[in-house]
N, C-alpha and C positions, 0 to 999 in steps of 0.2 A: 218694492216692499213698502208697506204702510209707514207713514211718518211716526217715529218713536222718539220720545224725549228720554233723558237719563233721569230715572225716577228714584229719588231718595226718600220717598214717603215711608212713614213708620208702620203703616198697616191700615187698610189693605195696601200691600206692598207689591213691588215689581215681581213678576212671575217669569220663569224661564221661557225664552222665545220659542224653543221647540215644543214646549207644552201648549202654548197659545196656538201655535200653528196646527198641532194635532186636534185641539178643540175645534178650531175653525174648519178643519177638513172633515171631522166626524159629526159636526153639529146637526146636520139634517138627517144623517143616516148612520146610526151607531152600529158598527159591526154587522152590516147587512140586515138589520132589523126593520129598515124602512121608516124609522122614526128616530127622533132625537133621544139622547139619554134622559132629557128632561121630561119626556113623554112616556117612558117605559115604566111599567108598574114596579113598585118597590117589592112586590110579592112575587115577581117573576123569577125564573131560574137565571135569566140573563143578569139581572141585577144582583141576585144572591151570589152568583159567581164573582161579580165585580167586588162586592164587599169582602168576600173571603180572600180574593187576590190582594186587595188593599191591605188587609190585616197582615197577611204574610209579609208583604214588602215593608210595612211599618216596623215589624219585629226584626226582619232580616238585616236591615241597614245598620241598626245599632247593636244587634246581637242579643235581643231579649230571649230568654229561655222559654220553654213550654209552660212555665209556671205563670205566665202572664196572658191576659186577654186584652184585646184592643176594642174599644167602643168608639163609635162615631156618633156624637151627640150634637145638640144645638144649645144656643144660649151663651156661647163664648166662655171665656174664663170666668166671667161674672157669675154665671150659673154654678160653676164649680166652687166658687167661694162659699156658696151655701151647701152644695152637695157634699163637699168633703166633711165638714163637721156633722151633717145630718147622717151620713153613712158610717163614719168611722169613730165618733165619740160614743163609747159605750158607758154603762153605769160605773161610776167611780173613777172614770178616766177624764183627763183634761187635754184639750188640744193646745199644743205649743207652737208659737209663731216667732219667726225672726223677721223684724221689720226693716227692710232695706229700700223703701220708697213707696210711691203712690199706690201701686197695685197690691203690694203686701199690706198696706194700710187698709185698703178696701176689703181684702180677704178677712182681716181681723175684725172689721166692723160688721161683716156678715155674721160671724160667729157670735158677736155681741148681740145683734138683733135677734138671733134665734134663741138667745138665752142659754147657749151652750157654754159649759165651763171651758175657759181658755186663759192663757197667760202669754205675755210677750217676754221671751227669755233673752233677747238681745235686740238692739236697734242702733242704727246709724243716724237717727234723726238729730242727734246732738250736733252734727256737723253738716246739716242739710244733705244727708244721704250721699256724701262724697266717697264712702268706702263700704266694704263688706265687713261686718263685725265677725270676729272669730272667737271671742272670749265669752263662753256661755256653758252652762251645764244642763243636761237633760234630766227632767224629773222622773222619779220611779213610777209615778202615776200617769205618765204621758201616753195619750192615745196615739199621737203622731207628732212629728216635728215638721212644720210647713215652712218652706222657703220659696222665694221668687228668684229663679236662677239668673235672670238678666233683667235689668231695669231700663226700659226704653227711654224714660223721661230724664233720668239722671246719668245714664251712660255707665253704669257699673255692672259687674258680672262676677259671680262666684268663680274664682280661679281653681279652687279645690273644694269638692263637696264635703260637708261635715260628716263625721262618723257618729251616728246616733245609736250604735249598738243594736240591741234587739227592738228598739222603738222604731216603728215604720217611718221612713223618710218620704215626705210628700213634696212635690215641686210643681209650681206653675212655671212651665218652660215655653210659654207662648211665643217669646221672641228669640229663643236660641236653640230650641230643639232641632236637631240635624245640622247644627253649625260646626260641631266638633265631636271628636271621639271621647266617650267616657264609659265607665262600667255601668250599664243600665240596671244590672241586677242588684245594685246597692239600694235602689229605690223601691218603695212599696207601691207608689202611685205617682204617675206623671200626667199632667194635663196641659193642653196647649190649644189655644185658638189657632186655626190653621193659617191665618192671613198674613203671617210674616215669612215663614220658611217652607210651609208645608202645603199650601193651597190657597183657595179663595176664602173670603170671609163667609161666615154662616155655618161652618162645620167645626166641631171641637173634637180633638183626639184625646181620648183618655186611655192610658195604658196602666192596668191595675193587676197586681199580684192576686192570683185566684183565691188564696186563703182569706183575703180581706173582703171578698164578696159576701162571706158568711156574716159579716158585721151589719150588713144593710138591714135595718128594721122594716117591718111591714107597714108601719104607720106613718111613713114619710110620703110626700107626693111621688106618685109613680114616675113622673117625668124626671125625677132626680135620683131614682133608685138604681144603683149600679148593678145589683144582682139581677133585677128584672130585665135590664137591657142586655146583660150578658147572656141570660137564658134565651132571649129573643134575637141574639146576634145583631144587635143594634137596630132591629126592625120592630120594636114594640109599637112605635107610631111611625108615621111617614117621615123618613129622614131627609136630609138635604142631599138628594140623589146626585144633582150636578156637582155639588161640593165634594162628595166622596169620590166621584169620577175624576175630578181634577187632582185631588190628593193622590190617588193612585198613579196618575201621570207624573206628578212631581216626584214621587218615590222612584218611579222607573227612571226618570231623568237623573236623579242622584246616582242610581246604579250605573246608568250608561256613562256618566261622567267619570266613573272610576271608583265610586263609593265614598264613604264618609271621610276617609283620610285625605283624599284629593280635595274634597270640599273644604276641610279644615285648613289645609295648607294654603289654599287660595284665600280663604277668609282672613287668615292671620297676615298674609301679605297685604291685602287691601287695608286692613286696620293700621298696619305699620306705616304705610305710605302717608296716611293722614296724621297719625300721631307724630311722625318725624317733623312734619311742617309745624304742628302746634308746639312741640318742644323746642324748636329752633327759633321761636317767635316771642317777642315781648308784646306783640299786638294782639295775638289770639291767646285766650286764657281757658285752658281745658278745665272741665268741672271735676271729673273723677280723679281720685288719687291713682298714681301709677300702678300700685299693687292691686287695684280693683277695677281696672279699665275693661270696658266691654269691647269685644271684637265685632259686635253687631250694631251698636248705636254709639256713635262718637259725638259728644256734646261739648260745646265751648261757647264762650262769650267774647264780645268785642268791647272796645272802650266805651261805647255808648249805644243806647237803643236805636238812635238814628242811624248809626253805622250798620247795625244789625239789619235794620229794614232795608238799607241800601244794598247790603250784601245779598240778601234774599232776592231783591228786585233785579240786580245786575246778573246774578246767577241764573235767574229765570230767562233773561235775555239770551244767555248762552245755552238754553235748554237743559239746565240743571235745576230740577224742580223738587219740591218737598223738603227744603232745607230749613224751614222755620221751626224753631224749638217749640216744645209743647206750651200751650197757652198758660199753664200754671207756673212755668219757670222762665219762659222767654229764651233768648239766646238762639244758637244755631245747633241743629242736629242733623247728622248724616247717618241715615240708616242703610247699612251695607249688607243686606241679607244675601243668602246664597246666590240668588239670581242676578245680583249686581255684578257686572263684569269688572275686571281689572282696568280695562280701557275707560270705563265710566268713572272709576275712582281717579285715574290719571287725569282726566278732564277736570275733575273737581280740584285736585291738587294744583294743577296749573293755574286755575282761576284764583285759588286762595293766595298763591304767591303774587300774582298780578294785582289782586285787590289790596294786599298789604303794602306792596310797593307804591301803589297809587295813593292810599289813604293813611298809611301807617306813619 
């Protein structure tokens, strides 16, 4: 087998090995077509069947009802920061945002750039985004409430999703969609860059309740118009054909592994292994409060930046890669998405203990 390191990169992130092996096997000849999936026309029946199959899997895994459509778009979550207010804020309505970190901040700034009415109804910026705020009220004129479900940079995650009543709940789930069970029908719209848990970079999954499609105005850019892409089954323009193909394979892998409950149990075990080391230590200092901790991105600091650099360097020598914290906050970050194995986390935990014993 090819040489493989233990990959803790935050995204593009590690992919399931069986998925990569299938891609390798089918790369030159997709299902007897005599050409790669990257060469097949997106207007062909073969690719149309693939898109429909991927949409079914995306909905089946989490239990989305028939009231939802799945769109496969481009531009990452960044494009959706603009698409959400453009499509959903109607006359007399205001977009409401809860700010829990860098990506939520970016979403808010896009609404501001567009000149759309918005307000921030809660924020954890007062404590450097160490927690998820729960004390807020939803306005009667709210077009939607936008949350970022998991924060890769600060290592926080919504433990329970807010009740917004009749106001549509919108979530950027780029880094934790498919990591755990939740009731998907509480959400009006979920979007996610696929490159964490769902596939490769370059394809964005948007799951939208059908009634919201009627809000999309005709005078916004076509590339950001949800209704237009729903009418064209994600094929209004040339999509990321390879990316959608891999997303479908990742969805199949989740099903083959036993479904979302098996995935969640494994993810919680991996996170617990790391948090137990952090909580037993005076050397390592976790960033997130215990009641807001992420099971996808575990973040912590060491006594000095020099030790953090040494930690990353020595980890790399052990073939534990991608552990450097985000450039905006520093520190250490272990991204333990679905495809990260328990064995990989065990290797990290053993290294953490040895490093503390040596330098603590």
